[in-house]
Short mmCIF file of the C-alpha atoms (twelve columns), coordinates in Angstrom:
data_MODEL
# 
_entry.id   MODEL 
# 
loop_
_atom_site.group_PDB 
_atom_site.id 
_atom_site.type_symbol 
_atom_site.label_atom_id 
_atom_site.label_alt_id 
_atom_site.label_comp_id 
_atom_site.label_asym_id 
_atom_site.label_seq_id 
_atom_site.Cartn_x 
_atom_site.Cartn_y 
_atom_site.Cartn_z 
_atom_site.pdbx_PDB_model_num 
ATOM 1   C CA . MET A 1   143.225 -62.532 59.751 1 
ATOM 2   C CA . ALA A 2   145.549 -60.406 57.616 1 
ATOM 3   C CA . PHE A 3   147.723 -58.050 59.614 1 
ATOM 4   C CA . LEU A 4   148.764 -54.649 58.450 1 
ATOM 5   C CA . GLN A 5   152.503 -54.378 58.152 1 
ATOM 6   C CA . LEU A 6   153.552 -50.928 59.473 1 
ATOM 7   C CA . SER A 7   156.444 -49.281 57.781 1 
ATOM 8   C CA . GLN A 8   159.846 -48.620 59.356 1 
ATOM 9   C CA . GLN A 9   158.634 -45.033 59.776 1 
ATOM 10  C CA . TYR A 10  156.979 -46.184 62.971 1 
ATOM 11  C CA . HIS A 11  158.837 -46.472 66.172 1 
ATOM 12  C CA . PHE A 12  157.109 -47.912 69.309 1 
ATOM 13  C CA . SER A 13  158.231 -47.273 72.922 1 
ATOM 14  C CA . LYS A 14  159.098 -50.370 74.906 1 
ATOM 15  C CA . ASP A 15  155.950 -49.960 76.972 1 
ATOM 16  C CA . VAL A 16  153.651 -49.657 73.938 1 
ATOM 17  C CA . GLN A 17  155.470 -52.660 72.261 1 
ATOM 18  C CA . GLN A 18  154.700 -54.705 75.320 1 
ATOM 19  C CA . ALA A 19  151.126 -53.547 75.489 1 
ATOM 20  C CA . ARG A 20  150.681 -54.361 71.778 1 
ATOM 21  C CA . LYS A 21  152.151 -57.775 72.209 1 
ATOM 22  C CA . PHE A 22  149.952 -58.706 75.165 1 
ATOM 23  C CA . GLY A 23  146.739 -56.780 74.116 1 
ATOM 24  C CA . ALA A 24  146.990 -54.468 77.130 1 
ATOM 25  C CA . PRO A 25  144.849 -51.228 77.012 1 
ATOM 26  C CA . ILE A 26  146.543 -48.325 75.353 1 
ATOM 27  C CA . VAL A 27  145.476 -44.612 75.235 1 
ATOM 28  C CA . ALA A 28  146.928 -42.314 72.489 1 
ATOM 29  C CA . LEU A 29  147.818 -38.801 73.435 1 
ATOM 30  C CA . GLU A 30  148.492 -35.897 71.192 1 
ATOM 31  C CA . SER A 31  151.637 -33.902 71.214 1 
ATOM 32  C CA . ALA A 32  150.622 -30.565 69.585 1 
ATOM 33  C CA . VAL A 33  149.436 -29.633 73.010 1 
ATOM 34  C CA . ILE A 34  153.176 -30.026 74.106 1 
ATOM 35  C CA . THR A 35  154.678 -28.048 71.074 1 
ATOM 36  C CA . HIS A 36  152.112 -25.437 70.533 1 
ATOM 37  C CA . GLY A 37  149.283 -25.620 73.098 1 
ATOM 38  C CA . LEU A 38  150.901 -24.577 76.352 1 
ATOM 39  C CA . PRO A 39  153.913 -22.597 77.437 1 
ATOM 40  C CA . TYR A 40  156.998 -24.244 78.842 1 
ATOM 41  C CA . PRO A 41  157.290 -25.757 81.456 1 
ATOM 42  C CA . GLU A 42  153.541 -26.258 81.905 1 
ATOM 43  C CA . ASN A 43  153.542 -28.185 78.694 1 
ATOM 44  C CA . ARG A 44  156.125 -30.740 79.767 1 
ATOM 45  C CA . GLN A 45  154.459 -31.057 83.190 1 
ATOM 46  C CA . THR A 46  151.024 -31.581 81.749 1 
ATOM 47  C CA . ALA A 47  152.190 -34.276 79.234 1 
ATOM 48  C CA . LEU A 48  153.850 -36.263 82.025 1 
ATOM 49  C CA . ALA A 49  150.826 -35.737 84.364 1 
ATOM 50  C CA . MET A 50  148.486 -37.084 81.580 1 
ATOM 51  C CA . GLU A 51  150.719 -40.076 81.186 1 
ATOM 52  C CA . ALA A 52  150.766 -40.691 84.918 1 
ATOM 53  C CA . VAL A 53  146.998 -40.479 85.068 1 
ATOM 54  C CA . VAL A 54  146.630 -42.959 82.236 1 
ATOM 55  C CA . ARG A 55  149.017 -45.375 83.985 1 
ATOM 56  C CA . GLU A 56  147.189 -45.001 87.406 1 
ATOM 57  C CA . ASN A 57  143.999 -46.039 85.800 1 
ATOM 58  C CA . GLY A 58  145.122 -49.278 84.170 1 
ATOM 59  C CA . ALA A 59  146.334 -48.321 80.666 1 
ATOM 60  C CA . ILE A 60  149.540 -47.502 78.872 1 
ATOM 61  C CA . PRO A 61  150.115 -44.021 77.536 1 
ATOM 62  C CA . ALA A 62  151.118 -43.593 73.891 1 
ATOM 63  C CA . THR A 63  152.003 -39.918 73.246 1 
ATOM 64  C CA . ILE A 64  152.395 -39.637 69.594 1 
ATOM 65  C CA . ALA A 65  154.938 -37.279 67.861 1 
ATOM 66  C CA . LEU A 66  157.274 -36.980 64.986 1 
ATOM 67  C CA . LEU A 67  160.974 -37.111 65.918 1 
ATOM 68  C CA . VAL A 68  163.647 -36.631 63.219 1 
ATOM 69  C CA . GLY A 69  161.406 -38.133 60.529 1 
ATOM 70  C CA . LYS A 70  159.983 -41.105 62.607 1 
ATOM 71  C CA . VAL A 71  156.547 -41.486 63.937 1 
ATOM 72  C CA . HIS A 72  156.943 -42.259 67.552 1 
ATOM 73  C CA . ILE A 73  154.154 -44.104 69.318 1 
ATOM 74  C CA . GLY A 74  155.021 -43.513 72.810 1 
ATOM 75  C CA . LEU A 75  157.611 -41.149 74.208 1 
ATOM 76  C CA . THR A 76  160.387 -41.292 76.866 1 
ATOM 77  C CA . ALA A 77  160.513 -38.640 79.437 1 
ATOM 78  C CA . GLU A 78  163.595 -37.110 77.622 1 
ATOM 79  C CA . GLU A 79  161.639 -37.032 74.359 1 
ATOM 80  C CA . VAL A 80  158.861 -35.180 76.010 1 
ATOM 81  C CA . GLU A 81  161.387 -32.640 77.450 1 
ATOM 82  C CA . SER A 82  162.895 -32.266 74.049 1 
ATOM 83  C CA . LEU A 83  159.558 -31.607 72.332 1 
ATOM 84  C CA . SER A 84  158.555 -29.283 75.238 1 
ATOM 85  C CA . SER A 85  161.587 -27.009 75.029 1 
ATOM 86  C CA . ASP A 86  162.486 -27.020 71.363 1 
ATOM 87  C CA . GLN A 87  161.117 -23.773 69.673 1 
ATOM 88  C CA . ALA A 88  161.801 -25.082 66.167 1 
ATOM 89  C CA . THR A 89  159.312 -27.950 66.142 1 
ATOM 90  C CA . ARG A 90  156.549 -28.021 63.693 1 
ATOM 91  C CA . LYS A 91  152.730 -28.256 64.283 1 
ATOM 92  C CA . ILE A 92  152.002 -31.398 62.255 1 
ATOM 93  C CA . SER A 93  148.565 -31.979 60.642 1 
ATOM 94  C CA . LEU A 94  147.678 -34.501 58.003 1 
ATOM 95  C CA . ARG A 95  148.961 -32.328 55.236 1 
ATOM 96  C CA . ASP A 96  152.407 -32.066 56.922 1 
ATOM 97  C CA . ILE A 97  153.042 -35.688 57.475 1 
ATOM 98  C CA . GLY A 98  154.786 -36.471 54.057 1 
ATOM 99  C CA . LEU A 99  156.880 -33.371 54.094 1 
ATOM 100 C CA . ALA A 100 157.902 -34.010 57.718 1 
ATOM 101 C CA . LEU A 101 158.847 -37.534 57.111 1 
ATOM 102 C CA . ALA A 102 160.825 -36.787 53.940 1 
ATOM 103 C CA . ASN A 103 162.756 -33.910 55.505 1 
ATOM 104 C CA . GLU A 104 163.405 -35.704 58.832 1 
ATOM 105 C CA . LEU A 105 161.582 -33.091 60.874 1 
ATOM 106 C CA . SER A 106 160.330 -33.195 64.343 1 
ATOM 107 C CA . GLY A 107 156.925 -31.816 65.647 1 
ATOM 108 C CA . GLY A 108 153.705 -32.191 67.641 1 
ATOM 109 C CA . THR A 109 150.826 -34.021 66.077 1 
ATOM 110 C CA . THR A 110 147.404 -32.397 65.986 1 
ATOM 111 C CA . VAL A 111 144.190 -34.188 66.767 1 
ATOM 112 C CA . ALA A 112 143.791 -35.158 63.106 1 
ATOM 113 C CA . ALA A 113 147.276 -36.498 62.711 1 
ATOM 114 C CA . THR A 114 147.251 -38.291 65.964 1 
ATOM 115 C CA . LEU A 115 143.875 -39.906 64.989 1 
ATOM 116 C CA . PHE A 116 145.458 -41.141 61.838 1 
ATOM 117 C CA . PHE A 117 148.525 -42.680 63.570 1 
ATOM 118 C CA . ALA A 118 146.594 -44.136 66.396 1 
ATOM 119 C CA . ALA A 119 144.299 -45.885 63.902 1 
ATOM 120 C CA . GLN A 120 147.245 -47.235 61.882 1 
ATOM 121 C CA . ALA A 121 148.707 -48.593 65.089 1 
ATOM 122 C CA . GLY A 122 145.414 -50.251 66.138 1 
ATOM 123 C CA . ILE A 123 145.050 -48.030 69.156 1 
ATOM 124 C CA . ARG A 124 141.304 -47.590 69.762 1 
ATOM 125 C CA . VAL A 125 141.147 -44.828 72.486 1 
ATOM 126 C CA . PHE A 126 142.563 -41.273 72.310 1 
ATOM 127 C CA . ALA A 127 142.437 -38.544 74.877 1 
ATOM 128 C CA . THR A 128 142.766 -34.850 74.029 1 
ATOM 129 C CA . GLY A 129 141.581 -31.558 75.295 1 
ATOM 130 C CA . GLY A 130 139.126 -30.266 72.670 1 
ATOM 131 C CA . ILE A 131 138.771 -31.043 68.968 1 
ATOM 132 C CA . GLY A 132 139.021 -28.422 66.213 1 
ATOM 133 C CA . GLY A 133 136.051 -27.455 64.272 1 
ATOM 134 C CA . VAL A 134 134.410 -24.582 62.168 1 
ATOM 135 C CA . HIS A 135 136.028 -21.278 62.782 1 
ATOM 136 C CA . ARG A 136 133.755 -18.292 63.814 1 
ATOM 137 C CA . ASP A 137 133.075 -15.934 60.865 1 
ATOM 138 C CA . ALA A 138 134.819 -18.253 58.432 1 
ATOM 139 C CA . PRO A 139 132.605 -21.198 57.593 1 
ATOM 140 C CA . PHE A 140 135.026 -22.296 54.969 1 
ATOM 141 C CA . ASP A 141 137.758 -22.685 57.630 1 
ATOM 142 C CA . ILE A 142 137.122 -26.178 58.915 1 
ATOM 143 C CA . SER A 143 139.607 -28.253 60.881 1 
ATOM 144 C CA . ALA A 144 140.903 -31.366 59.415 1 
ATOM 145 C CA . ASP A 145 140.025 -33.075 62.716 1 
ATOM 146 C CA . LEU A 146 136.335 -33.264 61.532 1 
ATOM 147 C CA . SER A 147 136.960 -35.159 58.319 1 
ATOM 148 C CA . GLN A 148 139.545 -37.427 60.007 1 
ATOM 149 C CA . LEU A 149 137.013 -38.327 62.713 1 
ATOM 150 C CA . GLY A 150 134.846 -39.560 59.854 1 
ATOM 151 C CA . LYS A 151 137.652 -41.967 58.754 1 
ATOM 152 C CA . SER A 152 139.114 -43.337 61.939 1 
ATOM 153 C CA . GLN A 153 137.813 -46.255 64.233 1 
ATOM 154 C CA . VAL A 154 138.881 -44.589 67.450 1 
ATOM 155 C CA . LEU A 155 136.944 -43.456 70.456 1 
ATOM 156 C CA . VAL A 156 137.997 -39.898 71.132 1 
ATOM 157 C CA . VAL A 157 137.680 -38.483 74.765 1 
ATOM 158 C CA . CYS A 158 137.548 -34.703 74.833 1 
ATOM 159 C CA . ALA A 159 135.755 -31.688 76.369 1 
ATOM 160 C CA . GLY A 160 133.936 -31.051 73.294 1 
ATOM 161 C CA . ALA A 161 135.350 -28.564 70.626 1 
ATOM 162 C CA . LYS A 162 137.275 -25.547 71.503 1 
ATOM 163 C CA . SER A 163 134.998 -22.716 72.527 1 
ATOM 164 C CA . ILE A 164 136.777 -20.262 70.339 1 
ATOM 165 C CA . LEU A 165 134.962 -22.153 67.426 1 
ATOM 166 C CA . ASP A 166 131.548 -21.832 66.063 1 
ATOM 167 C CA . LEU A 167 129.951 -24.729 68.147 1 
ATOM 168 C CA . PRO A 168 126.610 -25.112 66.460 1 
ATOM 169 C CA . ALA A 169 128.265 -25.308 62.978 1 
ATOM 170 C CA . THR A 170 130.938 -27.724 64.432 1 
ATOM 171 C CA . ARG A 171 128.055 -29.852 65.703 1 
ATOM 172 C CA . GLU A 172 126.393 -29.818 62.311 1 
ATOM 173 C CA . VAL A 173 129.609 -30.928 60.540 1 
ATOM 174 C CA . LEU A 174 130.053 -33.812 63.122 1 
ATOM 175 C CA . GLU A 175 126.629 -34.943 62.293 1 
ATOM 176 C CA . THR A 176 127.205 -34.804 58.472 1 
ATOM 177 C CA . GLN A 177 130.420 -36.881 59.187 1 
ATOM 178 C CA . GLY A 178 128.266 -39.475 60.988 1 
ATOM 179 C CA . ILE A 179 130.019 -39.017 64.347 1 
ATOM 180 C CA . PRO A 180 127.971 -40.002 67.432 1 
ATOM 181 C CA . LEU A 181 128.192 -37.523 70.250 1 
ATOM 182 C CA . ILE A 182 128.167 -39.436 73.458 1 
ATOM 183 C CA . GLY A 183 127.885 -37.429 76.672 1 
ATOM 184 C CA . TYR A 184 129.867 -38.805 79.651 1 
ATOM 185 C CA . ARG A 185 127.652 -38.116 82.610 1 
ATOM 186 C CA . THR A 186 126.153 -34.994 80.759 1 
ATOM 187 C CA . ASP A 187 123.349 -34.343 78.476 1 
ATOM 188 C CA . GLU A 188 125.120 -31.384 76.860 1 
ATOM 189 C CA . PHE A 189 127.886 -30.860 74.447 1 
ATOM 190 C CA . PRO A 190 130.515 -29.193 76.607 1 
ATOM 191 C CA . ALA A 191 132.092 -25.944 75.520 1 
ATOM 192 C CA . PHE A 192 135.680 -26.752 76.499 1 
ATOM 193 C CA . TYR A 193 136.247 -24.286 79.393 1 
ATOM 194 C CA . SER A 194 132.556 -24.252 80.277 1 
ATOM 195 C CA . ARG A 195 130.400 -27.296 81.046 1 
ATOM 196 C CA . GLU A 196 127.316 -26.173 79.000 1 
ATOM 197 C CA . SER A 197 126.987 -25.000 75.439 1 
ATOM 198 C CA . GLY A 198 123.026 -25.330 75.017 1 
ATOM 199 C CA . LEU A 199 123.781 -28.016 72.460 1 
ATOM 200 C CA . LYS A 200 122.589 -31.549 73.142 1 
ATOM 201 C CA . VAL A 201 124.510 -34.922 72.790 1 
ATOM 202 C CA . ASP A 202 123.095 -37.880 70.961 1 
ATOM 203 C CA . TRP A 203 123.249 -40.267 74.054 1 
ATOM 204 C CA . ARG A 204 124.377 -40.160 77.621 1 
ATOM 205 C CA . VAL A 205 126.359 -42.815 79.361 1 
ATOM 206 C CA . ASP A 206 127.524 -42.893 82.994 1 
ATOM 207 C CA . ASP A 207 129.928 -45.799 82.879 1 
ATOM 208 C CA . PRO A 208 133.123 -46.302 80.873 1 
ATOM 209 C CA . LYS A 209 131.724 -49.844 79.902 1 
ATOM 210 C CA . ASP A 210 128.719 -48.343 78.181 1 
ATOM 211 C CA . ALA A 211 130.919 -46.049 76.112 1 
ATOM 212 C CA . ALA A 212 133.217 -48.832 75.073 1 
ATOM 213 C CA . LYS A 213 130.236 -51.054 74.088 1 
ATOM 214 C CA . ILE A 214 128.742 -48.277 71.768 1 
ATOM 215 C CA . ALA A 215 132.086 -47.916 69.926 1 
ATOM 216 C CA . GLN A 216 132.596 -51.646 69.641 1 
ATOM 217 C CA . GLU A 217 129.068 -52.395 68.296 1 
ATOM 218 C CA . ALA A 218 129.488 -49.601 65.721 1 
ATOM 219 C CA . TRP A 219 132.771 -50.916 64.547 1 
ATOM 220 C CA . SER A 220 131.634 -54.493 64.479 1 
ATOM 221 C CA . ALA A 221 128.762 -53.439 62.282 1 
ATOM 222 C CA . GLY A 222 131.366 -52.063 59.759 1 
ATOM 223 C CA . LEU A 223 131.306 -48.315 60.419 1 
ATOM 224 C CA . LYS A 224 134.824 -46.690 59.713 1 
ATOM 225 C CA . ARG A 225 134.065 -43.681 62.000 1 
ATOM 226 C CA . ALA A 226 135.212 -42.328 65.310 1 
ATOM 227 C CA . VAL A 227 132.992 -42.108 68.402 1 
ATOM 228 C CA . LEU A 228 133.205 -38.869 70.384 1 
ATOM 229 C CA . LEU A 229 132.965 -39.187 74.134 1 
ATOM 230 C CA . VAL A 230 132.624 -35.703 75.547 1 
ATOM 231 C CA . VAL A 231 133.363 -35.048 79.138 1 
ATOM 232 C CA . PRO A 232 132.488 -31.707 80.837 1 
ATOM 233 C CA . PRO A 233 135.544 -29.921 82.457 1 
ATOM 234 C CA . PRO A 234 135.889 -30.589 86.189 1 
ATOM 235 C CA . GLU A 235 133.462 -28.317 88.162 1 
ATOM 236 C CA . ALA A 236 136.168 -26.816 90.329 1 
ATOM 237 C CA . SER A 237 137.878 -25.307 87.297 1 
ATOM 238 C CA . ALA A 238 135.236 -24.727 84.773 1 
ATOM 239 C CA . LEU A 239 134.445 -21.080 83.920 1 
ATOM 240 C CA . PRO A 240 130.975 -19.455 83.366 1 
ATOM 241 C CA . GLY A 241 130.036 -19.450 79.675 1 
ATOM 242 C CA . ASP A 242 129.199 -15.697 79.506 1 
ATOM 243 C CA . ARG A 243 132.570 -14.870 80.941 1 
ATOM 244 C CA . MET A 244 134.399 -17.000 78.356 1 
ATOM 245 C CA . GLU A 245 132.402 -15.675 75.492 1 
ATOM 246 C CA . ALA A 246 133.377 -12.128 76.356 1 
ATOM 247 C CA . ALA A 247 137.031 -13.020 76.544 1 
ATOM 248 C CA . ILE A 248 136.800 -14.966 73.166 1 
ATOM 249 C CA . ARG A 249 135.109 -12.159 71.358 1 
ATOM 250 C CA . GLU A 250 137.869 -9.811  72.566 1 
ATOM 251 C CA . ALA A 251 140.564 -12.278 71.534 1 
ATOM 252 C CA . LEU A 252 139.019 -12.699 68.100 1 
ATOM 253 C CA . GLU A 253 139.007 -9.030  67.506 1 
ATOM 254 C CA . ASP A 254 142.671 -8.856  68.565 1 
ATOM 255 C CA . ALA A 255 143.518 -11.673 66.065 1 
ATOM 256 C CA . ARG A 256 141.702 -9.759  63.358 1 
ATOM 257 C CA . GLN A 257 143.599 -6.588  63.963 1 
ATOM 258 C CA . ALA A 258 146.929 -8.428  64.151 1 
ATOM 259 C CA . GLY A 259 146.292 -10.250 60.845 1 
ATOM 260 C CA . ILE A 260 146.429 -13.727 62.504 1 
ATOM 261 C CA . HIS A 261 144.955 -16.420 60.354 1 
ATOM 262 C CA . GLY A 262 145.295 -20.173 59.307 1 
ATOM 263 C CA . ALA A 263 147.251 -22.548 61.592 1 
ATOM 264 C CA . ASP A 264 148.353 -19.702 63.742 1 
ATOM 265 C CA . THR A 265 144.875 -18.698 64.825 1 
ATOM 266 C CA . THR A 266 144.051 -21.310 67.425 1 
ATOM 267 C CA . PRO A 267 147.315 -20.987 69.439 1 
ATOM 268 C CA . PHE A 268 146.983 -17.248 69.311 1 
ATOM 269 C CA . LEU A 269 143.438 -17.349 70.556 1 
ATOM 270 C CA . LEU A 270 144.134 -19.704 73.304 1 
ATOM 271 C CA . ARG A 271 147.052 -17.710 74.478 1 
ATOM 272 C CA . ARG A 272 145.162 -14.416 74.392 1 
ATOM 273 C CA . VAL A 273 142.085 -15.808 76.153 1 
ATOM 274 C CA . SER A 274 144.384 -17.129 78.923 1 
ATOM 275 C CA . GLU A 275 145.746 -13.486 79.253 1 
ATOM 276 C CA . LEU A 276 142.288 -12.052 79.353 1 
ATOM 277 C CA . THR A 277 141.088 -14.420 82.046 1 
ATOM 278 C CA . GLY A 278 144.161 -14.005 84.247 1 
ATOM 279 C CA . GLY A 279 145.330 -17.586 83.518 1 
ATOM 280 C CA . GLU A 280 142.052 -19.122 84.721 1 
ATOM 281 C CA . SER A 281 141.280 -20.542 81.248 1 
ATOM 282 C CA . GLN A 282 144.765 -22.138 81.130 1 
ATOM 283 C CA . LYS A 283 143.944 -23.800 84.541 1 
ATOM 284 C CA . ALA A 284 140.631 -25.048 83.197 1 
ATOM 285 C CA . ASN A 285 142.658 -26.551 80.231 1 
ATOM 286 C CA . LEU A 286 144.991 -28.366 82.324 1 
ATOM 287 C CA . ALA A 287 142.382 -29.783 84.555 1 
ATOM 288 C CA . LEU A 288 140.119 -31.057 81.647 1 
ATOM 289 C CA . LEU A 289 143.256 -32.658 79.880 1 
ATOM 290 C CA . LYS A 290 143.911 -34.854 83.031 1 
ATOM 291 C CA . SER A 291 140.228 -35.486 83.499 1 
ATOM 292 C CA . ASN A 292 139.911 -36.693 79.871 1 
ATOM 293 C CA . ALA A 293 143.030 -38.951 80.322 1 
ATOM 294 C CA . LEU A 294 141.454 -40.672 83.356 1 
ATOM 295 C CA . VAL A 295 138.202 -41.326 81.463 1 
ATOM 296 C CA . ALA A 296 140.072 -42.523 78.392 1 
ATOM 297 C CA . ALA A 297 142.101 -45.019 80.467 1 
ATOM 298 C CA . GLN A 298 139.038 -46.420 82.045 1 
ATOM 299 C CA . VAL A 299 137.351 -46.831 78.690 1 
ATOM 300 C CA . ALA A 300 140.434 -48.435 77.142 1 
ATOM 301 C CA . ALA A 301 140.427 -50.820 80.043 1 
ATOM 302 C CA . ALA A 302 136.825 -51.618 79.496 1 
ATOM 303 C CA . MET A 303 137.427 -52.444 75.848 1 
ATOM 304 C CA . GLY A 304 140.078 -54.937 76.781 1 
ATOM 305 C CA . GLY A 305 143.105 -53.929 74.946 1 
ATOM 306 C CA . ILE A 306 143.798 -52.981 71.234 1 
ATOM 307 C CA . LYS A 307 142.989 -54.499 67.893 1 
ATOM 308 C CA . LYS A 308 146.060 -56.405 66.972 1 
ATOM 309 C CA . ILE A 309 146.959 -55.271 63.409 1 
ATOM 310 C CA . GLY A 310 150.724 -56.087 63.004 1 
ATOM 311 C CA . PRO A 311 153.866 -57.650 64.237 1 
ATOM 312 C CA . VAL A 312 155.589 -56.204 67.304 1 
# 
C-alpha cells in the first residue's frame, strides 16, 4: 500500500502522533467554533470540554487549526487559549488555506477546511455542532461544507445543519452530493437547537457500531463521500422549533438592515439569536457540541482507529 506523504506544513501533537502510530481512535474537532462561534471564555471552556469528553469515551481529540502558517492536528491547552483570546485570528475555509499558509497566518478552520485536513491526515471521524448549508432567501449562497462533504471519506457527527439556514434546500443539496443522512436514535433531521425539523433521515441507527459499519461499507465500495450522522440536541437543553423560528426571523431582518452578508452572516446570526433567546440558544449549542463529541468518540472506537496513510 502506498502511503501519502504529508508535507511539512502539517504538525501533529504528541497525542495524535502516538494515536496514528498505534492506530488508536481519533476524533477531529473544528476550531472556527473557538475563534468565531462562541465568546471568550466560553469558547476556550467548550473546546477543552469537548476534548475531555472525547478522551473519556476512548478516543484521542485532534482539534485542527492553523497556527503561524502550519496546519496543527491536535492542540495543546496553551494553543487553545491563544486561539480563544486572540481577536486577530482568521476564519479559515477552503479558499483561505493557501493564503493563510503563504502568509503564516493563524485561524480557526471551518467545517469544510477541517474536513479536508482530517481526510488528509487519515482521520475518519469528525465532531462539530452543525454543518453549513443553503442560506435563506439566497439560494446561490451555499456553504463550502456541502461540496466538501461530497469529497471526504469522513463520518461527520453533528446536530444537523444550523437552523438559521434553509433546511429543506440544504437537505436537497446533501442528496445531490450523495451524502447519506443517518439519524442517531432519531428518525428526523435535527434542526440544531431543536430536535425536530419535519425532514426525515435516510436511515436510523441506535448503536455506534451500526453507524461505523455503514461508513466502512460505503468507503470499502469505493465511495469518496462523507457520511453524516445526525444527533438531536440533548432534550434538557433543546428549544421548541416555533420559538427558535421567531428568533431566527428577527435576527435575519436585523442582519438585512445592518448590511451583514457573506462570511460574517453566520457569526452575526448566531450571536443575535443568542441575545433574542436570553442566552438559551447558546446553552443548547454548548450542550449539543459535547453530546456530538461523545457520540463521535464512541463511533471512532467502534471503527477501530484510523486509516494509516503516512509516516509518523
